[in-house]
N, CA, C and O atoms as CSV, one atom per row, in Angstrom:
chain,resi,resn,atom,element,x,y,z
A,1,UNK,N,N,-124.026,175.802,-146.340
A,1,UNK,CA,C,-124.600,176.475,-145.670
A,1,UNK,C,C,-123.356,177.182,-144.639
A,1,UNK,O,O,-122.169,177.049,-144.937
A,2,UNK,N,N,-123.866,178.060,-143.209
A,2,UNK,CA,C,-123.001,178.741,-142.651
A,2,UNK,C,C,-122.315,177.975,-142.007
A,2,UNK,O,O,-122.367,176.907,-141.397
A,3,UNK,N,N,-121.276,179.227,-142.441
A,3,UNK,CA,C,-119.434,178.674,-142.107
A,3,UNK,C,C,-119.309,179.219,-140.504
A,3,UNK,O,O,-118.282,178.944,-139.883
A,4,UNK,N,N,-120.555,180.121,-139.759
A,4,UNK,CA,C,-121.126,180.539,-139.109
A,4,UNK,C,C,-122.084,179.005,-138.094
A,4,UNK,O,O,-122.335,179.045,-136.889
A,5,UNK,N,N,-122.425,177.855,-139.026
A,5,UNK,CA,C,-122.950,177.599,-138.359
A,5,UNK,C,C,-121.855,175.572,-137.967
A,5,UNK,O,O,-121.721,174.631,-137.186
A,6,UNK,N,N,-121.485,176.106,-139.124
A,6,UNK,CA,C,-120.099,174.940,-138.848
A,6,UNK,C,C,-119.137,175.433,-137.602
A,6,UNK,O,O,-119.016,174.711,-136.613
A,7,UNK,N,N,-118.632,176.382,-137.677
A,7,UNK,CA,C,-117.988,176.622,-136.680
A,7,UNK,C,C,-118.300,176.118,-135.098
A,7,UNK,O,O,-117.747,175.438,-134.233
A,8,UNK,N,N,-119.564,176.905,-135.287
A,8,UNK,CA,C,-120.490,175.173,-133.978
A,8,UNK,C,C,-120.259,174.353,-133.544
A,8,UNK,O,O,-120.025,174.058,-132.372
A,9,UNK,N,N,-120.292,173.659,-134.722
A,9,UNK,CA,C,-120.531,172.583,-134.473
A,9,UNK,C,C,-118.785,172.014,-134.678
A,9,UNK,O,O,-118.434,171.018,-134.046
A,10,UNK,N,N,-117.783,172.740,-135.598
A,10,UNK,CA,C,-116.682,172.591,-134.247
A,10,UNK,C,C,-116.441,172.703,-133.161
A,10,UNK,O,O,-115.495,172.017,-132.772
A,11,UNK,N,N,-116.953,173.354,-132.409
A,11,UNK,CA,C,-116.541,174.111,-131.219
A,11,UNK,C,C,-117.084,172.192,-129.872
A,11,UNK,O,O,-116.539,171.529,-128.989
A,12,UNK,N,N,-118.326,172.205,-130.589
A,12,UNK,CA,C,-118.636,170.778,-129.915
A,12,UNK,C,C,-117.759,169.746,-130.153
A,12,UNK,O,O,-117.603,168.805,-129.376
A,13,UNK,N,N,-117.177,169.888,-131.202
A,13,UNK,CA,C,-116.029,168.365,-131.448
A,13,UNK,C,C,-114.942,169.008,-130.775
A,13,UNK,O,O,-113.883,168.385,-130.862
A,14,UNK,N,N,-114.908,169.906,-130.232
A,14,UNK,CA,C,-113.622,170.705,-129.845
A,14,UNK,C,C,-112.932,169.611,-128.250
A,14,UNK,O,O,-113.558,169.128,-127.306
A,15,UNK,N,N,-111.317,169.578,-128.612
A,15,UNK,CA,C,-110.634,168.849,-127.633
A,15,UNK,C,C,-109.268,169.968,-126.370
A,15,UNK,O,O,-108.070,169.842,-126.623
A,16,UNK,N,N,-109.495,170.462,-125.746
A,16,UNK,CA,C,-110.263,169.830,-124.882
A,16,UNK,C,C,-112.137,170.220,-124.474
A,16,UNK,O,O,-112.662,171.329,-124.575
A,17,UNK,N,N,-112.722,169.102,-124.079
A,17,UNK,CA,C,-114.533,169.657,-124.324
A,17,UNK,C,C,-114.793,171.978,-123.843
A,17,UNK,O,O,-114.481,172.681,-122.881
A,18,UNK,N,N,-115.522,172.242,-125.250
A,18,UNK,CA,C,-115.904,173.794,-124.684
A,18,UNK,C,C,-116.991,174.217,-124.117
A,18,UNK,O,O,-118.195,174.203,-124.373
A,19,UNK,N,N,-116.037,174.749,-122.962
A,19,UNK,CA,C,-117.642,174.995,-122.435
A,19,UNK,C,C,-118.326,176.041,-122.501
A,19,UNK,O,O,-118.980,176.258,-121.481
A,20,UNK,N,N,-118.453,176.937,-123.489
A,20,UNK,CA,C,-118.455,178.153,-123.712
A,20,UNK,C,C,-119.208,178.185,-125.061
A,20,UNK,O,O,-119.016,178.983,-125.978
A,21,UNK,N,N,-120.457,176.762,-124.995
A,21,UNK,CA,C,-121.354,176.946,-125.865
A,21,UNK,C,C,-122.235,178.266,-126.331
A,21,UNK,O,O,-122.900,178.696,-125.389
A,22,UNK,N,N,-122.428,179.140,-127.769
A,22,UNK,CA,C,-123.409,180.091,-127.159
A,22,UNK,C,C,-125.025,179.533,-127.746
A,22,UNK,O,O,-125.307,179.388,-128.936
A,23,UNK,N,N,-125.597,179.375,-127.029
A,23,UNK,CA,C,-127.536,178.022,-126.718
A,23,UNK,C,C,-127.490,178.696,-128.205
A,23,UNK,O,O,-127.060,178.139,-129.215
A,24,UNK,N,N,-128.159,180.347,-128.101
A,24,UNK,CA,C,-129.441,180.440,-129.604
A,24,UNK,C,C,-128.484,180.184,-130.603
A,24,UNK,O,O,-129.008,179.969,-131.696
A,25,UNK,N,N,-126.985,180.125,-130.589
A,25,UNK,CA,C,-126.606,179.744,-132.203
A,25,UNK,C,C,-126.272,178.339,-132.097
A,25,UNK,O,O,-125.985,177.724,-133.124
A,26,UNK,N,N,-126.278,177.650,-130.755
A,26,UNK,CA,C,-126.181,176.557,-131.418
A,26,UNK,C,C,-127.688,175.728,-131.457
A,26,UNK,O,O,-127.798,174.502,-131.463
A,27,UNK,N,N,-128.824,176.720,-131.482
A,27,UNK,CA,C,-130.650,176.164,-131.815
A,27,UNK,C,C,-130.613,177.139,-133.001
A,27,UNK,O,O,-131.750,177.380,-133.406
A,28,UNK,N,N,-129.558,177.823,-133.732
A,28,UNK,CA,C,-129.764,177.924,-134.750
A,28,UNK,C,C,-129.949,177.095,-136.376
A,28,UNK,O,O,-130.717,176.883,-137.314
A,29,UNK,N,N,-127.979,176.745,-135.576
A,29,UNK,CA,C,-126.863,175.616,-136.952
A,29,UNK,C,C,-128.010,174.441,-136.354
A,29,UNK,O,O,-127.446,173.477,-136.871
A,30,UNK,N,N,-128.995,173.929,-135.770
A,30,UNK,CA,C,-129.320,172.917,-135.469
A,30,UNK,C,C,-130.709,173.000,-136.054
A,30,UNK,O,O,-131.406,172.216,-136.699
A,31,UNK,N,N,-130.893,174.460,-135.514
A,31,UNK,CA,C,-133.002,174.114,-136.985
A,31,UNK,C,C,-132.173,174.359,-138.173
A,31,UNK,O,O,-133.107,174.533,-138.956
A,32,UNK,N,N,-131.191,174.493,-138.850
A,32,UNK,CA,C,-130.869,174.913,-140.816
A,32,UNK,C,C,-130.193,173.597,-140.188
A,32,UNK,O,O,-129.926,174.337,-139.241
A,33,UNK,N,N,-129.592,172.190,-139.760
A,33,UNK,CA,C,-129.775,170.651,-140.146
A,33,UNK,C,C,-130.899,170.395,-140.133
A,33,UNK,O,O,-130.886,169.174,-139.983
A,34,UNK,N,N,-132.041,170.739,-140.194
A,34,UNK,CA,C,-132.846,170.147,-139.869
A,34,UNK,C,C,-134.161,169.602,-138.501
A,34,UNK,O,O,-135.232,169.009,-138.374
A,35,UNK,N,N,-133.024,170.376,-137.675
A,35,UNK,CA,C,-133.407,169.626,-136.282
A,35,UNK,C,C,-134.611,170.937,-135.530
A,35,UNK,O,O,-134.600,172.167,-135.572
A,36,UNK,N,N,-135.765,169.705,-134.742
A,36,UNK,CA,C,-136.882,170.934,-134.027
A,36,UNK,C,C,-136.927,170.979,-133.156
A,36,UNK,O,O,-137.230,169.967,-132.524
A,37,UNK,N,N,-136.664,172.161,-132.523
A,37,UNK,CA,C,-136.189,172.286,-130.830
A,37,UNK,C,C,-137.094,172.717,-130.180
A,37,UNK,O,O,-137.315,173.891,-130.478
A,38,UNK,N,N,-138.064,172.141,-129.037
A,38,UNK,CA,C,-139.135,172.563,-128.250
A,38,UNK,C,C,-138.639,172.339,-127.487
A,38,UNK,O,O,-137.907,171.356,-127.369
A,39,UNK,N,N,-138.995,173.699,-126.182
A,39,UNK,CA,C,-138.206,173.933,-124.511
A,39,UNK,C,C,-139.632,174.415,-124.097
A,39,UNK,O,O,-140.627,175.093,-124.356
A,40,UNK,N,N,-138.805,173.318,-123.031
A,40,UNK,CA,C,-139.662,173.443,-121.674
A,40,UNK,C,C,-140.628,174.466,-120.894
A,40,UNK,O,O,-141.744,174.290,-121.382
A,41,UNK,N,N,-140.670,175.075,-120.282
A,41,UNK,CA,C,-140.991,175.686,-119.403
A,41,UNK,C,C,-140.270,175.434,-118.370
A,41,UNK,O,O,-140.320,176.222,-117.425
A,42,UNK,N,N,-139.423,174.264,-118.307
A,42,UNK,CA,C,-138.674,173.893,-117.092
A,42,UNK,C,C,-136.749,173.743,-117.866
A,42,UNK,O,O,-135.781,173.048,-117.557
A,43,UNK,N,N,-136.949,174.607,-118.740
A,43,UNK,CA,C,-136.010,175.290,-118.676
A,43,UNK,C,C,-134.884,173.771,-119.719
A,43,UNK,O,O,-133.667,173.766,-119.902
A,44,UNK,N,N,-135.978,172.662,-120.198
A,44,UNK,CA,C,-135.183,172.098,-121.203
A,44,UNK,C,C,-135.188,171.806,-122.811
A,44,UNK,O,O,-135.912,172.532,-123.491
A,45,UNK,N,N,-134.581,170.995,-123.328
A,45,UNK,CA,C,-134.666,171.519,-124.832
A,45,UNK,C,C,-135.191,170.499,-125.306
A,45,UNK,O,O,-134.558,169.493,-124.988
A,46,UNK,N,N,-136.246,170.262,-126.054
A,46,UNK,CA,C,-135.729,168.042,-127.170
A,46,UNK,C,C,-134.810,168.891,-127.862
A,46,UNK,O,O,-134.578,170.079,-128.084
A,47,UNK,N,N,-134.395,167.744,-128.102
A,47,UNK,CA,C,-134.225,168.529,-129.121
A,47,UNK,C,C,-134.720,166.639,-130.012
A,47,UNK,O,O,-134.983,165.606,-129.397
A,48,UNK,N,N,-134.681,166.840,-131.566
A,48,UNK,CA,C,-135.068,166.075,-132.536
A,48,UNK,C,C,-134.274,165.844,-133.907
A,48,UNK,O,O,-134.376,167.042,-134.170
A,49,UNK,N,N,-133.867,165.553,-134.545
A,49,UNK,CA,C,-132.757,165.013,-135.373
A,49,UNK,C,C,-133.146,163.785,-136.245
A,49,UNK,O,O,-132.735,162.818,-135.603
A,50,UNK,N,N,-133.581,163.455,-137.093
A,50,UNK,CA,C,-133.840,162.264,-137.981
A,50,UNK,C,C,-134.149,161.477,-137.120
A,50,UNK,O,O,-133.323,160.679,-136.677
A,51,UNK,N,N,-135.636,161.533,-136.614
A,51,UNK,CA,C,-135.777,160.873,-136.023
A,51,UNK,C,C,-134.594,160.598,-135.001
A,51,UNK,O,O,-134.008,159.515,-134.992
A,52,UNK,N,N,-134.333,161.454,-134.292
A,52,UNK,CA,C,-133.819,160.555,-132.792
A,52,UNK,C,C,-134.039,161.875,-131.773
A,52,UNK,O,O,-134.339,162.939,-132.313
A,53,UNK,N,N,-133.912,161.833,-130.469
A,53,UNK,CA,C,-134.348,162.786,-130.254
A,53,UNK,C,C,-133.643,162.510,-129.101
A,53,UNK,O,O,-133.321,161.360,-128.802
A,54,UNK,N,N,-133.103,164.497,-127.727
A,54,UNK,CA,C,-132.215,164.315,-127.245
A,54,UNK,C,C,-132.609,165.632,-126.119
A,54,UNK,O,O,-132.846,166.788,-126.469
A,55,UNK,N,N,-132.605,165.142,-124.770
A,55,UNK,CA,C,-132.996,166.157,-124.044
A,55,UNK,C,C,-131.649,167.193,-123.432
A,55,UNK,O,O,-130.856,166.585,-122.712
A,56,UNK,N,N,-131.357,168.662,-123.666
A,56,UNK,CA,C,-130.487,168.977,-123.390
A,56,UNK,C,C,-131.194,170.252,-122.066
A,56,UNK,O,O,-132.239,170.877,-122.245
A,57,UNK,N,N,-130.296,170.373,-120.790
A,57,UNK,CA,C,-130.379,171.498,-120.124
A,57,UNK,C,C,-130.012,172.158,-120.212
A,57,UNK,O,O,-128.789,172.160,-120.353
A,58,UNK,N,N,-130.802,173.407,-120.207
A,58,UNK,CA,C,-130.112,174.809,-120.674
A,58,UNK,C,C,-130.145,175.779,-119.825
A,58,UNK,O,O,-131.092,175.995,-119.069
A,59,UNK,N,N,-128.370,176.906,-119.932
A,59,UNK,CA,C,-128.261,177.105,-118.301
A,59,UNK,C,C,-129.650,178.369,-118.553
A,59,UNK,O,O,-130.371,178.730,-119.483
A,60,UNK,N,N,-129.394,178.798,-116.718
A,60,UNK,CA,C,-130.313,178.565,-116.072
A,60,UNK,C,C,-129.769,180.595,-115.780
A,60,UNK,O,O,-130.558,181.465,-115.410
A,61,UNK,N,N,-128.753,180.742,-115.995
A,61,UNK,CA,C,-128.113,181.687,-115.727
A,61,UNK,C,C,-127.105,182.499,-117.881
A,61,UNK,O,O,-126.414,181.625,-118.405
A,62,UNK,N,N,-127.147,183.419,-118.425
A,62,UNK,CA,C,-126.739,183.227,-119.076
A,62,UNK,C,C,-126.588,182.899,-120.333
A,62,UNK,O,O,-127.684,183.090,-120.861
A,63,UNK,N,N,-125.695,182.437,-121.253
A,63,UNK,CA,C,-126.595,182.246,-122.610
A,63,UNK,C,C,-125.788,181.176,-123.095
A,63,UNK,O,O,-125.785,180.984,-124.311
A,64,UNK,N,N,-124.867,180.194,-122.098
A,64,UNK,CA,C,-123.780,179.347,-122.618
A,64,UNK,C,C,-124.060,178.035,-122.014
A,64,UNK,O,O,-124.493,177.808,-120.884
A,65,UNK,N,N,-123.783,177.307,-122.832
A,65,UNK,CA,C,-123.419,175.255,-122.662
A,65,UNK,C,C,-122.088,175.751,-121.895
A,65,UNK,O,O,-121.056,176.358,-122.179
A,66,UNK,N,N,-122.731,175.111,-120.683
A,66,UNK,CA,C,-120.803,175.161,-119.496
A,66,UNK,C,C,-120.751,173.773,-119.262
A,66,UNK,O,O,-119.740,173.073,-119.326
A,67,UNK,N,N,-121.650,173.491,-119.046
A,67,UNK,CA,C,-121.709,171.586,-118.422
A,67,UNK,C,C,-121.401,170.789,-119.243
A,67,UNK,O,O,-122.195,170.347,-120.074
A,68,UNK,N,N,-119.988,170.406,-119.143
A,68,UNK,CA,C,-119.653,169.271,-119.871
A,68,UNK,C,C,-120.408,168.325,-120.100
A,68,UNK,O,O,-120.475,167.939,-121.267
A,69,UNK,N,N,-121.237,167.633,-119.039
A,69,UNK,CA,C,-121.748,166.508,-119.471
A,69,UNK,C,C,-122.567,166.883,-120.977
A,69,UNK,O,O,-122.517,166.303,-122.061
A,70,UNK,N,N,-123.119,167.769,-120.660
A,70,UNK,CA,C,-124.185,168.470,-121.715
A,70,UNK,C,C,-123.375,167.821,-122.965
A,70,UNK,O,O,-123.529,166.845,-123.699
A,71,UNK,N,N,-122.085,169.257,-122.772
A,71,UNK,CA,C,-121.720,168.853,-123.988
A,71,UNK,C,C,-121.503,167.779,-124.687
A,71,UNK,O,O,-122.131,167.639,-125.736
A,72,UNK,N,N,-120.438,166.645,-124.203
A,72,UNK,CA,C,-120.395,165.568,-124.691
A,72,UNK,C,C,-122.092,164.535,-124.873
A,72,UNK,O,O,-122.403,163.373,-125.139
A,73,UNK,N,N,-122.338,164.987,-124.756
A,73,UNK,CA,C,-124.342,163.393,-124.475
A,73,UNK,C,C,-124.501,164.314,-126.327
A,73,UNK,O,O,-124.792,163.896,-127.448
A,74,UNK,N,N,-124.100,165.764,-125.725
A,74,UNK,CA,C,-124.721,166.636,-127.224
A,74,UNK,C,C,-124.516,165.600,-128.549
A,74,UNK,O,O,-125.180,165.009,-129.400
A,75,UNK,N,N,-122.579,165.887,-127.939
A,75,UNK,CA,C,-121.839,165.572,-129.410
A,75,UNK,C,C,-121.783,163.415,-129.675
A,75,UNK,O,O,-121.349,162.982,-130.743
A,76,UNK,N,N,-122.124,162.722,-128.897
A,76,UNK,CA,C,-122.775,161.753,-128.872
A,76,UNK,C,C,-123.596,161.869,-129.814
A,76,UNK,O,O,-123.471,161.118,-130.782
A,77,UNK,N,N,-124.508,162.708,-129.782
A,77,UNK,CA,C,-125.974,162.824,-130.275
A,77,UNK,C,C,-125.818,162.577,-131.713
A,77,UNK,O,O,-126.336,161.730,-132.441
A,78,UNK,N,N,-124.902,163.606,-131.969
A,78,UNK,CA,C,-124.294,164.837,-133.272
A,78,UNK,C,C,-124.184,163.130,-133.800
A,78,UNK,O,O,-125.008,162.235,-133.988
A,79,UNK,N,N,-123.091,163.224,-133.882
A,79,UNK,CA,C,-122.691,161.722,-134.068
A,79,UNK,C,C,-123.401,161.240,-134.797
A,79,UNK,O,O,-123.465,161.186,-136.025
A,80,UNK,N,N,-124.332,160.631,-133.492
A,80,UNK,CA,C,-125.301,159.714,-133.908
A,80,UNK,C,C,-126.040,159.074,-135.271
A,80,UNK,O,O,-125.977,158.039,-135.935
A,81,UNK,N,N,-127.089,160.868,-135.269
A,81,UNK,CA,C,-127.095,161.108,-136.600
A,81,UNK,C,C,-126.230,161.993,-137.221
A,81,UNK,O,O,-126.411,162.964,-137.956
A,82,UNK,N,N,-125.183,161.408,-136.734
A,82,UNK,CA,C,-124.308,161.759,-138.276
A,82,UNK,C,C,-124.024,163.489,-139.013
A,82,UNK,O,O,-124.247,164.078,-140.071
A,83,UNK,N,N,-123.507,163.715,-137.895
A,83,UNK,CA,C,-123.570,165.594,-138.263
A,83,UNK,C,C,-122.298,165.925,-137.647
A,83,UNK,O,O,-122.345,166.594,-136.615
A,84,UNK,N,N,-121.555,165.692,-137.949
A,84,UNK,CA,C,-120.029,166.456,-137.571
A,84,UNK,C,C,-119.236,167.192,-138.443
A,84,UNK,O,O,-119.535,167.496,-139.598
A,85,UNK,N,N,-118.594,167.365,-138.068
A,85,UNK,CA,C,-117.838,168.782,-139.135
A,85,UNK,C,C,-117.117,167.498,-140.505
A,85,UNK,O,O,-117.043,167.298,-141.717
A,86,UNK,N,N,-116.919,167.213,-139.810
A,86,UNK,CA,C,-116.808,165.884,-141.395
A,86,UNK,C,C,-117.397,165.528,-142.297
A,86,UNK,O,O,-116.946,165.324,-143.424
A,87,UNK,N,N,-119.303,165.310,-141.660
A,87,UNK,CA,C,-119.797,164.518,-142.380
A,87,UNK,C,C,-120.954,166.509,-142.908
A,87,UNK,O,O,-122.051,166.701,-143.432
A,88,UNK,N,N,-120.039,167.300,-142.460
A,88,UNK,CA,C,-120.675,168.639,-144.167
A,88,UNK,C,C,-120.281,168.936,-144.336
A,88,UNK,O,O,-120.456,169.726,-145.264
């Protein structure tokens, strides 16, 4: 595992919630851990990991996920598939 991938996961689980998570780095980290990601024409990403799925709204401008609700949703998803900084 790359140190960069762990840093991205730590950022997702940081308190207070980070609002500057780079989407491309997050995408690469999730794919490294086995996720399949399908990006739709409506700027949504369907992430499938360990037989569970989540749909995230992607940033329209810039490269960073900044919506706290989306990041919280992602955090809960990662906890449900047991992919946290403590479990890797």
